[in-house]
C-alpha positions as CSV (number, residue, x, y, z in Angstrom):
1,M,0.0,0.0,-0.1
2,E,1.4,3.5,-0.9
3,Q,2.6,5.5,2.0
4,T,0.5,8.4,3.4
5,Y,2.1,11.2,5.2
6,I,0.5,12.2,8.7
7,E,-0.1,15.7,7.6
8,D,-2.4,14.4,5.0
9,V,-4.4,11.9,6.8
10,A,-7.4,14.3,7.0
11,R,-8.1,13.6,3.4
12,H,-8.3,9.8,4.0
13,E,-10.9,9.7,6.6
14,G,-12.5,6.2,6.8
15,E,-9.8,4.6,4.4
16,E,-7.1,2.3,5.4
17,V,-3.6,3.9,5.0
18,T,0.0,2.9,5.7
19,L,2.2,5.2,7.6
20,R,6.1,5.0,8.1
21,G,7.7,6.6,10.7
22,W,9.1,6.5,14.2
23,L,7.7,5.6,17.6
24,Y,7.6,8.9,19.6
25,N,6.0,7.6,22.8
26,K,3.9,4.7,23.9
27,R,1.4,4.2,26.8
28,S,-0.5,0.7,27.3
29,S,-3.7,0.1,29.3
30,G,-4.5,-3.7,29.5
31,K,-5.9,-4.6,26.2
32,L,-4.9,-1.2,24.3
33,H,-1.7,0.2,23.1
34,F,-1.6,3.8,22.2
35,L,1.3,4.6,20.1
36,Q,2.5,8.0,19.2
37,V,4.0,7.7,15.8
38,R,5.9,10.6,14.1
39,D,7.1,10.7,10.4
40,G,8.4,14.4,10.1
41,T,5.2,16.0,9.0
42,G,3.4,15.3,12.0
43,T,2.5,13.0,15.0
44,I,-0.5,10.7,15.3
45,Q,-2.1,8.4,18.0
46,C,-2.2,4.7,16.7
47,V,-4.6,2.7,18.7
48,V,-3.8,-1.1,18.8
49,F,-6.9,-2.8,20.2
50,K,-6.3,-6.5,21.2
51,K,-9.4,-7.7,19.9
52,E,-9.0,-6.0,16.5
53,V,-5.4,-7.4,15.5
54,D,-3.7,-10.6,15.3
55,P,-2.0,-11.7,18.4
56,E,1.4,-11.3,17.0
57,V,0.6,-7.6,16.3
58,F,-0.4,-6.9,19.8
59,E,2.7,-8.5,21.0
60,R,4.7,-6.7,18.6
61,A,3.1,-3.5,19.6
62,S,3.9,-4.2,23.3
63,H,7.7,-4.6,22.9
64,L,8.3,-1.4,20.6
65,T,10.9,0.9,22.0
66,Q,11.1,4.7,21.8
67,E,12.4,5.8,18.3
68,S,12.2,2.4,16.7
69,S,11.3,3.0,13.1
70,I,8.1,1.2,12.2
71,E,5.4,0.8,9.4
72,V,1.9,1.1,10.6
73,R,-1.2,0.2,8.6
74,G,-4.7,0.9,9.8
75,T,-8.0,3.1,9.4
76,V,-8.1,6.7,9.7
77,R,-10.9,8.0,12.0
78,A,-12.0,11.3,13.4
79,D,-11.1,11.9,17.1
80,E,-11.9,15.4,18.7
81,R,-9.5,14.8,21.5
82,S,-6.5,14.6,19.3
83,P,-4.7,17.7,18.5
84,L,-4.8,16.4,14.9
85,G,-8.3,15.6,15.0
86,F,-7.7,12.0,13.7
87,E,-6.2,8.8,15.1
88,L,-5.5,5.4,13.4
89,G,-7.0,2.3,14.2
90,V,-4.2,-0.2,13.7
91,T,-4.6,-3.4,11.9
92,A,-0.9,-4.2,11.3
93,I,2.5,-3.2,12.3
94,E,6.0,-4.1,10.9
95,L,9.2,-3.2,12.7
96,V,11.7,-1.6,10.4
97,G,14.6,-0.8,12.7
98,E,14.8,-1.3,16.5
99,S,15.9,1.4,18.7
100,T,17.8,0.2,21.8
101,D,18.3,2.3,24.9
102,Y,17.5,5.7,23.4
103,P,19.2,8.3,25.6
104,I,16.6,10.9,25.5
105,S,13.7,10.1,27.6
106,P,10.8,12.3,28.7
107,K,12.6,13.2,31.7
108,D,14.4,16.4,32.1
109,H,18.0,16.5,30.9
110,G,20.8,19.1,31.2
111,V,21.6,21.3,28.3
112,A,25.0,20.0,27.9
113,F,23.6,16.5,27.7
114,L,21.2,17.6,25.1
115,L,23.7,19.2,22.9
116,D,26.0,16.4,23.2
117,N,23.0,14.3,21.7
118,R,22.0,17.1,19.2
119,H,21.6,14.7,16.6
120,L,18.8,12.8,18.4
121,W,17.6,15.9,20.1
122,V,16.3,17.5,17.0
123,R,13.6,14.6,16.8
124,S,11.8,16.1,19.7
125,S,8.5,18.1,19.3
126,R,9.9,21.4,20.6
127,Q,13.0,21.3,18.2
128,H,10.7,20.2,15.5
129,A,8.7,23.5,16.0
130,I,11.8,25.6,16.1
131,M,13.3,24.0,12.9
132,R,9.7,24.5,11.1
133,I,9.9,28.1,12.1
134,R,13.5,28.5,10.9
135,S,12.4,27.0,7.7
136,E,9.6,29.2,7.3
137,V,12.0,32.3,8.1
138,S,14.3,31.1,5.3
139,H,11.5,30.7,2.9
140,A,9.9,34.0,3.6
141,C,13.4,35.8,3.2
142,R,13.9,34.3,-0.4
143,R,10.5,34.9,-1.4
144,Y,10.5,38.5,-0.4
145,F,13.3,39.3,-2.4
146,D,12.6,37.0,-5.3
147,E,9.2,38.6,-5.8
148,R,10.8,42.0,-5.9
149,G,13.1,41.4,-8.8
150,F,16.3,40.8,-6.8
151,V,19.0,38.4,-8.3
152,L,20.5,35.6,-5.9
153,F,24.1,36.4,-6.1
154,D,25.9,33.7,-4.1
155,S,29.0,35.1,-2.3
156,P,32.3,33.0,-1.7
157,I,32.8,31.3,1.7
158,L,36.5,31.3,1.4
159,T,37.9,34.9,1.0
160,P,41.5,36.6,0.9
161,N,40.3,39.5,3.2
162,A,38.2,40.8,6.3
163,C,35.1,42.3,5.8
164,E,34.1,43.3,9.5
165,G,37.6,43.2,11.2
166,T,40.7,41.1,11.2
167,T,40.4,39.8,14.8
168,T,37.3,37.8,14.2
169,L,38.4,35.7,11.3
170,F,39.0,32.0,11.0
171,E,42.1,31.3,8.9
172,T,42.5,28.3,6.7
173,P,45.4,27.2,4.5
174,Y,44.7,27.7,0.7
175,F,47.6,26.1,-1.2
176,D,50.5,28.6,-0.9
177,E,48.1,31.3,0.5
178,T,46.0,32.1,3.6
179,A,42.3,32.2,3.2
180,Y,39.7,33.2,5.6
181,L,36.1,32.0,6.1
182,T,33.7,34.7,5.2
183,Q,32.3,37.1,7.8
184,S,29.8,38.5,5.4
185,G,29.0,38.1,1.7
186,Q,28.4,42.2,1.5
187,L,31.7,43.2,-0.2
188,Y,31.0,40.7,-3.2
189,L,27.2,41.5,-3.1
190,E,28.3,45.1,-3.8
191,A,29.5,44.0,-7.1
192,G,26.3,42.2,-7.7
193,A,24.1,45.3,-6.9
194,L,26.4,47.2,-9.4
195,A,25.9,44.6,-12.0
196,F,22.0,43.9,-11.6
197,G,20.8,46.9,-9.8
198,K,19.2,44.6,-6.9
199,A,20.9,41.4,-5.6
200,Y,21.0,39.2,-2.3
201,C,23.0,36.5,-0.9
202,F,22.2,34.0,1.5
203,G,24.4,31.7,3.4
204,P,26.6,30.8,6.3
205,T,29.0,33.3,7.8
206,F,31.5,32.9,10.4
207,R,33.0,34.9,13.3
208,A,35.9,33.9,15.5
209,E,34.5,35.9,18.5
210,K,35.3,34.4,21.9
211,S,32.0,35.2,23.2
212,K,29.7,32.9,25.4
213,T,26.6,35.1,25.4
214,R,23.1,33.8,24.5
215,R,23.2,35.8,21.3
216,H,26.4,34.6,19.6
217,L,27.3,31.6,17.5
218,M,30.6,30.9,15.6
219,E,28.8,29.9,12.4
220,F,25.5,31.5,11.5
221,W,23.3,32.3,8.5
222,M,22.6,35.8,7.0
223,I,20.7,37.2,4.3
224,E,22.1,40.2,2.6
225,P,20.3,42.6,0.1
226,E,22.1,45.2,-1.7
227,V,20.5,47.8,-3.8
228,A,22.2,50.3,-6.3
229,Y,20.9,53.9,-6.3
230,M,19.8,53.6,-2.7
231,D,20.4,55.8,0.4
232,L,20.1,55.2,4.0
233,E,16.4,56.4,4.3
234,A,15.5,54.0,1.7
235,D,17.5,51.2,3.3
236,M,15.6,51.6,6.5
237,D,12.3,51.4,4.5
238,M,13.1,48.2,3.0
239,A,14.6,46.7,6.2
240,E,11.4,47.3,8.1
241,D,9.0,46.3,5.4
242,F,11.2,43.0,5.1
243,V,11.1,42.2,8.7
244,E,7.3,42.7,8.9
245,Y,6.8,40.6,5.9
246,V,8.9,37.7,7.5
247,V,7.5,37.9,11.0
248,Q,3.9,37.9,9.8
249,R,4.4,35.1,7.4
250,V,5.4,32.9,10.5
251,V,2.4,34.1,12.4
252,A,0.1,33.3,9.5
253,N,1.7,29.8,8.7
254,R,3.3,28.5,11.8
255,S,0.6,29.0,14.5
256,A,0.8,25.4,15.6
257,E,4.4,25.6,16.1
258,L,4.3,28.8,18.0
259,A,1.6,27.4,20.2
260,I,4.0,24.3,21.1
261,L,6.7,27.0,22.2
262,E,4.0,28.9,24.1
263,R,4.9,32.0,22.3
264,D,2.8,35.3,23.0
265,V,1.7,35.6,19.4
266,A,0.2,39.0,20.3
267,R,3.5,40.3,20.7
268,L,4.5,39.4,17.1
269,Q,1.3,40.7,15.7
270,K,2.4,44.1,16.7
271,V,5.3,43.9,14.5
272,K,4.0,46.3,12.0
273,K,5.1,49.5,10.0
274,P,6.2,51.9,10.8
275,F,9.0,51.1,13.1
276,P,10.3,53.8,15.6
277,R,13.7,55.4,14.2
278,I,15.9,57.2,16.6
279,A,19.3,58.7,16.0
280,Y,22.4,57.4,17.9
281,D,22.5,60.9,19.9
282,E,18.8,60.2,21.0
283,A,19.7,56.7,22.1
284,I,22.5,58.0,24.1
285,E,20.0,60.3,25.9
286,M,17.8,57.4,26.6
287,L,20.5,55.4,28.2
288,H,21.7,58.3,30.2
289,D,18.1,58.7,31.5
290,K,18.0,55.0,32.5
291,G,21.3,55.5,34.5
292,F,23.7,54.1,31.9
293,E,27.2,55.7,32.2
294,I,28.1,55.5,28.5
295,E,30.0,58.0,26.7
296,W,29.2,59.5,23.3
297,G,31.3,57.5,20.7
298,A,30.9,54.1,22.2
299,D,29.1,51.2,20.4
300,F,26.1,49.5,22.3
301,G,26.7,46.2,24.1
302,A,23.8,43.7,24.9
303,E,22.6,45.7,28.1
304,E,22.4,49.1,26.3
305,E,20.5,47.4,23.3
306,T,18.1,45.9,25.7
307,A,17.5,49.0,27.6
308,I,16.9,50.9,24.3
309,S,14.5,48.2,22.7
310,D,12.5,48.1,26.0
311,A,11.0,51.4,25.2
312,F,9.0,49.9,22.2
313,D,6.8,47.1,21.3
314,R,8.3,46.4,17.9
315,P,11.8,46.8,16.5
316,V,13.5,50.0,16.6
317,L,15.9,51.5,14.0
318,V,18.9,53.2,15.5
319,H,20.8,55.2,13.0
320,R,23.7,57.4,12.4
321,Y,26.4,55.8,14.8
322,P,29.9,57.5,15.2
323,A,31.8,56.4,12.4
324,A,34.5,55.5,14.5
325,C,32.8,52.4,15.9
326,K,31.5,51.1,12.5
327,A,33.1,49.3,9.6
328,F,35.4,51.0,7.0
329,Y,33.0,50.7,4.1
330,M,30.2,52.8,5.8
331,K,29.8,56.3,4.1
332,N,30.0,59.4,6.4
333,D,27.1,61.7,6.9
334,P,27.7,64.6,4.7
335,E,25.9,66.8,7.3
336,D,28.2,65.6,10.1
337,A,31.4,63.8,9.3
338,R,31.7,62.2,12.6
339,L,28.7,60.1,12.0
340,A,28.2,57.0,9.6
341,L,25.1,56.6,7.3
342,C,24.3,53.3,9.1
343,V,21.6,51.6,10.9
344,D,21.1,48.8,13.4
345,M,17.7,47.2,14.0
346,L,16.9,46.0,17.7
347,A,14.3,43.5,18.2
348,P,12.0,44.0,21.1
349,E,12.3,41.7,24.5
350,G,16.0,41.8,24.8
351,Y,17.0,40.1,21.5
352,G,19.4,42.8,20.3
353,E,20.6,43.6,17.0
354,I,19.0,41.5,14.2
355,I,19.9,43.8,11.2
356,G,23.0,45.8,10.6
357,G,23.4,47.8,7.5
358,G,23.7,51.2,5.8
359,Q,24.9,53.3,2.8
360,R,28.3,52.3,1.5
361,E,31.1,54.7,0.6
362,D,31.0,55.3,-3.1
363,D,34.0,57.5,-3.7
364,W,37.1,55.6,-4.7
365,Q,39.7,58.1,-3.0
366,T,37.8,58.3,0.2
367,L,37.3,54.5,0.5
368,R,41.0,53.9,-0.3
369,D,41.8,56.4,2.6
370,K,39.4,54.3,4.8
371,I,41.1,51.2,4.1
372,R,44.5,52.6,5.0
373,H,43.3,54.2,8.2
374,H,41.9,51.0,9.5
375,G,45.5,49.3,8.9
376,L,44.0,47.1,6.2
377,P,46.2,45.7,3.3
378,E,45.1,47.4,0.1
379,E,45.8,44.7,-2.4
380,P,43.1,42.3,-1.2
381,F,40.7,45.2,-1.8
382,A,42.0,46.0,-5.2
383,W,38.9,44.7,-6.7
384,Y,36.5,46.3,-4.2
385,L,38.1,49.5,-5.0
386,D,37.5,49.0,-8.7
387,L,33.6,49.2,-8.1
388,R,34.2,52.8,-7.3
389,R,36.4,53.2,-10.4
390,Y,34.2,52.0,-13.0
391,G,30.8,53.6,-12.7
392,S,30.3,54.0,-8.9
393,V,26.7,54.9,-7.7
394,P,25.1,55.5,-4.2
395,H,24.2,52.1,-2.8
396,A,23.1,50.5,0.3
397,G,22.0,47.3,2.0
398,F,21.9,45.4,5.2
399,G,22.5,41.9,6.7
400,M,20.0,40.0,9.0
401,G,21.0,37.0,11.0
402,I,18.6,34.3,10.7
403,E,19.3,32.6,14.1
404,R,18.7,35.9,16.3
405,V,15.5,36.4,14.4
406,V,14.2,32.8,14.9
407,A,15.2,33.0,18.5
408,W,13.1,36.3,18.9
409,I,10.2,35.0,16.9
410,C,10.1,31.7,18.9
411,G,10.8,33.6,22.3
412,L,13.9,31.4,23.0
413,H,16.5,32.2,25.8
414,H,19.6,31.2,23.7
415,V,20.3,31.0,19.9
416,R,21.9,27.5,20.3
417,E,18.4,26.0,19.6
418,T,17.8,27.9,16.4
419,I,20.2,26.0,14.2
420,P,20.5,22.3,13.7
421,F,24.1,21.9,14.8
422,P,25.2,25.0,16.8
423,R,28.9,26.0,16.7
424,M,30.0,27.9,20.0
425,L,33.1,28.8,21.7
426,D,33.2,25.5,23.6
427,R,31.4,23.1,21.0
428,L,32.4,21.7,17.8
429,R,30.6,18.6,18.1
430,P,28.6,16.8,17.0
């Protein structure tokens, strides 16, 4: 009999179907076995009644162990008590692969233990919900830009130079040279914007930051759009429109998963344009009013970002930071050379920066001077300078980290659950 997926059982009410999956949980009551079977698309209760099956089938069900892979045949019937609305009246069971001494039981386990067994932890209902929301976020990101005429422009993972700063690079031998794992696709994406007008890249990025905070990973995914003839104001417009789109698609399409995570959806429903916008100077005043002793010119840390975002019920855009605390490629504000035409989007509820971007320096000589001022070697950036030599235009863009956004949408305490296999300061395995 052809396989039916659990997500499709509603279309087969009253019919006999075959499900193939794994035993998520089991409880028995005398002449009944209640099997919770999952197949990746959902979980359904399969009822084995002793009077309705052959003795060997009932006996086989009694010996099934957690996470054994099984094939179950039976009739789909409505059940209002089931979250799915249906259950399966079992007629036959086949054991495909036995699971012996499965290490993750229904009892509580420590985080270290669960991370050591991450390859198995991802089978749990909570992790299923998180990964499905991550998948929805990724799909929404691509769809947003694809529907607006952006060209997917893949940036290399191995690069000869830094993007954000030389102190957070992972080095790797590259034949007779040294290469680095990319910190961002932005520099290459600028070439894409000047070729296609609108381009985006989406892939893994790496930061060798010796940080153990709940917001940081060594390897994470970023989506980065870049647009020719765009200034800072238009860049902020695009960022808020994009984030609203992504969040509201998750709210619309992943309500079941948000419910599993007990997420307060009302907070997410408030993520609608326009987002508040404040200049760096205003943010400094807010922090002083809250008792922070921070000097003008300093970048914001986690505590400062949380204090700023706590004043709003949706993301806030903080723009025009001091140029000295931002990357070399940011364009200076023509009205105040101390400032960069940049923006950070801070998520509410203490999740910090989820977007960083701004307008890029488009003058060849000015960019060359900035590269030298930051102590960077000029030769690896020769191609990047060429973008200003041959038909330069104002352009802008941003990068959004997928893991922080997923953590915020899901209401998670730590980003380690937002990616299938997190890479942290003290974790490279599994």
